[in-house]
N, C-alpha and C positions, 0 to 999 in steps of 0.2 A: 337837352335842353341846352340853350345858348348861353356858355358860359361867359360871355362879354357883357351880358346885361347887368346892369348895376342893381343891387339888391335895394328894396324901398322898406323903409319902417316908418308906418303911419302912426299917428297920435291915437291913443284909446279914446273911447267915447264913454261919457259917463253913463252908468246903468241905473236905473232907479231902484231904490232899497227894496221897495216892495215886491220886486220880481226877482232878487238876487238868490233866493233859496230855490225858486223854481229853476233858475239858470244853472245853479250848481248840481241839481238832480239831474237835469237834460245832459249836462256835459259829462257826468258820472255814467250815465247810462249809454251816452255815445261812446265813452272810452271802453266800458265793459264789451260793447257790440263791436268794437275794433274799427269803429267809424273814424275815430280820431285818436292821437296819442299825445300824451303829455310830454312837453318840452322841458329836458331836463338841463339844459344850459342856454345859453345866449344864443339868439337867432338873430340873422341880418334882414329876414323877411317877416315883417309885422303887419297884419291887417287888423283892422278895427272889428270888434264884436257887434252885431246889430240885433236887438231884440225885438221881435215882432209879437205884439200880444194876440193871443188866440183864446176862446172862451175855455175857461178852466186850465189853461195852460201858455206857455210861451214856445215861440219858434226862436230858435239860436241860429243866427246867419253870419255870414262874414263878408265884409265889403272889401271886394277885390277889385272895385274900380280903377285904383291907381296902380295896382299891379298889372291889369290887363291892358293897359295903356303902354307898358312895356312889351317889347317883343321877347317872349320868354323861350319860344321854340324856333329852331332853324328851319 
């Protein structure tokens, strides 16, 4: 990882109230599977959550478009 790249903290996007429970369930499931881990402190890199509705569920994604514009690797 290129240590000279400046961290980017993007603003969060609002999440519809009707899908918040589904999102919490999906994030908990992903954490239990080891796909994600909870940040316990401040972080310099922040990307917004993007929710894609699917029949009977939601797909939780992250918008990395701003991060990918930086050169993260040497």
